[in-house]
N, C-alpha and C positions, 0 to 999 in steps of 0.2 A: 506495500500501501504504498502511495504516495505521499507524502507528508502534507501537503495542502491538501488533500481530499478530506483531511479532519476541522479543515478553515470553516465551515460552513455550517459545524454541528455549533463552532465556539458560538459563529456569527449569531446565531440564531437564540443562548443562550444566554448573549450579554445582550439583544434585544428584548427576550424575557424580561430581565430585570429592569427595564427601562421602563417594558411596559404595566408591571406589575407594583401597583402602588401596595409599600410593605415597609415596616419600619427602618428594613435597609438602606435607605436612601437618607442623605443625611445633607441634602441641599436645595434651594428654591431659587429659583430663576427667575427674575419678572422679566418680562421681555415686550419693550413694543414703548408706544406713549398711547395717552390719552385719545381717542377712545377704545383703540388695537392693540389693547393689552392683555397677555397670559403668558401663567405662571405655568414652570416646569418643575417635577421633580428628576434627581439625578443624584451620581453617587462622585464625591468628590476626588478620589483616588483615580478615577476613569479621565475626567475630566481634566487632571491633574497631569496624565499622562499623555494625554494626547492632545490640547491645545494652548502652545507657552502661553496664547495670551490671556485662556482663562484659569493656567497656570499664575501667572505675573496678580491677578486680581482676588484670588484663592488666598496668595499669603501673606495676605490682609484681611485677611476674615479666616480667622482661625473658628477652629470649633469651640466652644464656652464648655465648662466641667458640667452644664447643668442639663446636658446634653440637647439645646435646643437646635434648630436646623441654622445653618448660614442660608443668611440671605441677599443674595447679590442682585443688580439691576443692571439688565443689557438692555438702556434706550435705544439705542440707533441701528439695532436691528428687529425686520421685523417677526411677528407668531411665527406665522408660514414659512420664511427662509430658514428661521432656528431650528424647526423640527425639522426639518429635512434635511441638516445641518445634522443635528444630534443623532437622530437615527445612524448617519453617517458615523458618525461618532463612535457608537457602541457597538455597530453591525458592520463597519466595513466597506458595507456597498452602496450603491447608489444609484438606481437605472435609471438614466436621463431621458429617455425614450417620450415617458410620460409627461415630461414636461414643454414648455414652448420657450421657444429660444431667450424671450426675454425673462424669465423667469433662471433658467441656466446662467444667464448674463448676472444677476442679483446675487446666485449661491456662488458664481466664483467671486462678487468683491469679498460676501462673509465669511468664505473658506479664508482668502486672503488675513482676511483683518484678524481671524483667529489662527493662524499663522499655522493651518493644514499642508503643509509645503506638497506633502506627494499629492495630493487632488487640486491643490490650480493649476498646475501643468497639463495635467489631464482633462480638465474640464478647458483650458486652452484648447488642446489638441482635440477634443470633440468638437467645439465651435467652428474651425478653423476647416474641419475634414467634412462635417457635416451640414455646417450651417452658412454655408458660402453666399449661396444667395441671398437669405435674408441679414449677413453682413450687409452685403453691396446695398442694400436697398434703405438698414439703417445704418449707416456708415457712420453718421455723427454718434452715435450711439456708444460704437463698439471704441469709435475714438477716442473717444471723450475717459470710456471706462480703462480703456487701454493704460492711456498717460494720466489717468490719476493716482497710477498705483505704480510704483517703477520694479513691482515683480512678475509685472505681467507681458514678459521679452517675447514670448512666444507672438501676441497679438498686437503689440509695436511692431514687432517685424512685418505680421501681415499688412497691417495699416501704411507702413513707410513702403512695404514691394506694389502696393494697389497704388498709392500715390504717384510715385515713380514710373512703374509698366502704362496703369492705363487707368490716365485724372478723369477723364473723359465721364466712366461710369458713375463718380461720384458728382460731378459735372450736372448729371443727368437723371441722379437719383431721387425719388419723392422725397425725399426730405431735405436737400440739398439747403435750402432756406435753412436749417436749424444747425451749421454746421455751425462753429467756430468760427472768431475772423483767423487766427494762425493756422488754421489748417484752409481756409480760404488764399490765403497768402502762399501758400506750401503747391497751391494746385496752377495758381495764376504765374508762379517762377518756374512749373517743371517743363521742360521741353519737349513731355510727349503728349503733351495735352489734347494733339490731331484736331484742333478747332482752330477757326479763325477767331480774329480778336473780337469780330464786330459779337461775335456769340459769345466768348467771354464777358465783356463787357456787359450784353443782356443778362448774363446769369448774375455779374454783380449788382446790376440795377436791381436784379429777382430779389437777393438777397438783403440789399440795404432794406426796400422798401417792406419786405418783410421784419425787420431790426425795432418797425416804423409803423406800425396797424394804423396809426391814426391815420395816414395821410393816404388822401383821395388818389385814388385810382390814374385818372385824368392830369396832365401834371401843370395844363391848365387853369389847374380849379389851386395849383397848388397857395400858400401864402409865402412872402419873403421869410417867415420865418422857420417854416417848412424846409424853404428849400435849405436853410442854413443847417435843420436839424440832418438831411438825408447828409448833407456833404462834410458834420461830424461822421457821421456813421463808416461813410467813407474816406475817410484823410488819410488813411495809410495805404489802402489798396489802390484809385485810382493814380498815385505816381508809376505803378506799377504793369498799367495800362498802355500800351506801342497801337496810339493812336494813328500813327502814322502808316501803320498797316492796313488800315482801311483804304476805302475808295470811296472818292468824295460822297459817292450815293448814301455810302453805308452812316457816312459821318455826318450828314444834314439830319440822314433822319430816324438815326438811334442814337446819336452825340447831342448833338443841338437842345433837342428840347430839353436836355439836363446841363444847358452848359451854365445856368448859373450856378451850380455845384462844382464849377471850374474854377480857377483864380481868372482875373479879367483878361490877364497877360499870356495863361498859358490858353484861353480859350483864342485870342487874339492871332496869336503865335500860328495857332493848328490852321481858324479860320483863312489865314495867308497860304498858308500852303497848300489848302487843300484847293483854295481860286488859281493856283498856278497851276499852266496849265500842263508845266512840264513834271510835274509830280502827279499828274492824272495817273491812274492806275486802272488797267481794264478787270472786268470782272473777274475775282479768283476763281480760280476751278478749283472745285467743289469735293467731283466727283470721285468716291473713292474707289475701286475695282474689286470686287467681289470675286477672288481667287476659286480656281475648282477644289483648292481644299478647304475654303471657306465655307461650303456646304455637301452635307453630304444626302442628296436627294435624288430617287428616282420619276419625282412628281414635276418637280419646277425646275426652270431654266434659271443659268445667270443672272439672268436680265430681268427675271420675275422676282429674285430674290433683292436682287436691288430694287425694285420698287419697292415691295414688302419695306425695305427698309427706309424707302422717302416719305412713306405715310406712319412710320414708327416715330421718325422723326419730323412728324408733319410739318416737311416742307417739299418744296419742286424739286429739292439739288440733295443728295445721296452727303450728307454730311458728317456721319460717323461711320466707318469701316467695322461692320460688324463679324463675327463668325458665328459663322450657326453650326449648333452641338448637336447630333442625333441624340434624343432621349429614346423615342420609340415607332419603332414599325411595321405594319400587320397588314396582312390584308382577308378579304372575303375564304381564300383557299386554305388558309393557314391557321385561321381560327374563329371561331363564332363569335357571336355577340356579343353573350354575357362574358366570355371569357376575354375579350378585347376591351370589353370597358373595365373588367379587374386589371389587368397587366397594364391597361393603362394609365390606371391611378396608383398600380404600385410603381412604374418607372416618373411618373410627373407630379406626385402630390409632393406640399411644398415645395417646387419647381416656378419659380417665376421670370417673367418676358418672356414666353414662348408662344412659338409659332405652331398652329397646326394645321396640317393640309389633307384635303381628302380628293381622290379623283374617283368622277362616275366613271364604274364597269360600263363598257364601252360605248364609252363618251366623250365627250372633249371637253368637260365641264370641270373644273378643278374652283372649291371652295376651298378656303382656309379663314382663321380667325389670328386674333393677337391677344393675348391675356396680359397686363401685365404685372398685377398678381399672382400670388401662388393658390396652385390648386389644390383643390382638398375634395374627401370623397365624399362626405357632407357638406351641408350648408355651403356658402356664397358669400362671395365678397360684395363689394361697392367699388367701380375706378367710372373713369369717364373718359379712360384712355385706350379702351381695350374696341376694336372693331371687328369688323367681317370684311370678307372680300368675295370676290368670285373673279376668275380668267374662264372667257367663253371664243373662243375662234382669236380676235385679234379686239374684242372689247376687257376691258378691265376696268372693273364695278367694287366700289370699295366704300362702304357703309357704318359711319362710329357713332357710339354708342349718344344716343338725344338724353336720355333721363337715366344717368347708372341707378337709382333704386330699383328699379325693372330692367335692367337688363340680362 
């Protein structure tokens, strides 16, 4: 018998002592803040052995001679998260599949606080290997979490690699407006953004307006003080924008409405520059070629894949180079309807930004749809960015969501 085969029994026995309210408990832990407070009974010797953080607290809370239970408070941890961690402390096991990604991140933070050094890198690895799509969609949460704690070295590397190799994913993420200024600066300074300056400027304005939700959506309605507020928000960002890499049309349409957030001298210099015909640039070439290696499909062509990319970008021009990764392929000849449904969700559940393509048997019609949010076997999500499309002969039909609640 291999030694570790005995460990499950030990784990069950220790969990049993945690769940069994008997006289052997010698500590009460009050966790959380009003109104969300819960008390836990535990054993000092186990907490002392398993958590350096709790060990330090317990060193100043010795047992009294009268047999009274030691009482400590942990106000900066939620009861739900502590319950998960306490069971791990006793049983040495943690099944992560039953928890949402946001909960796993909270567990990671608590594990680090309690000094559970073997659990922290395990949780980081699990997130990176299994929750990549979620982390890209919610990069602001991962970024802030990883750099709030020096011990999250794996997540910090993940963030730095994504910023360095594919910053456009962060620019185009649904939660872009919530990223911290420090991250926005890193994205703008990155040479791998593969975005035109005018697009970066549009994202900067979007971010600045999001930090000032009281501002009108129309700049014509801005007061002087409101322009000043936006200028102050973007004072560290504007100097990083390479305005002269725009063409005059882009400058006039996208920058001129916000001229009051630029210094008068800067705007006059830029205006002189773009009025000089010698500096006029032709329309920048933004079409990104989708190579054979970027699409593995037996149904659509490279040209159709590029058209889908434009629809995703909501642009007449392809501004992003997408790599299409095949998740699932099936046909009526190899699998029946129920099995196809089951296998589809096994392959695609919890995956976001997916394109589904179906070809009609013995026909030329190709139907498909784009889903920016994660697939779920049960229930549905709400989004205004999904769409369906049809390719038939030389006609291309696309239909965006009108009412996201009934899409």
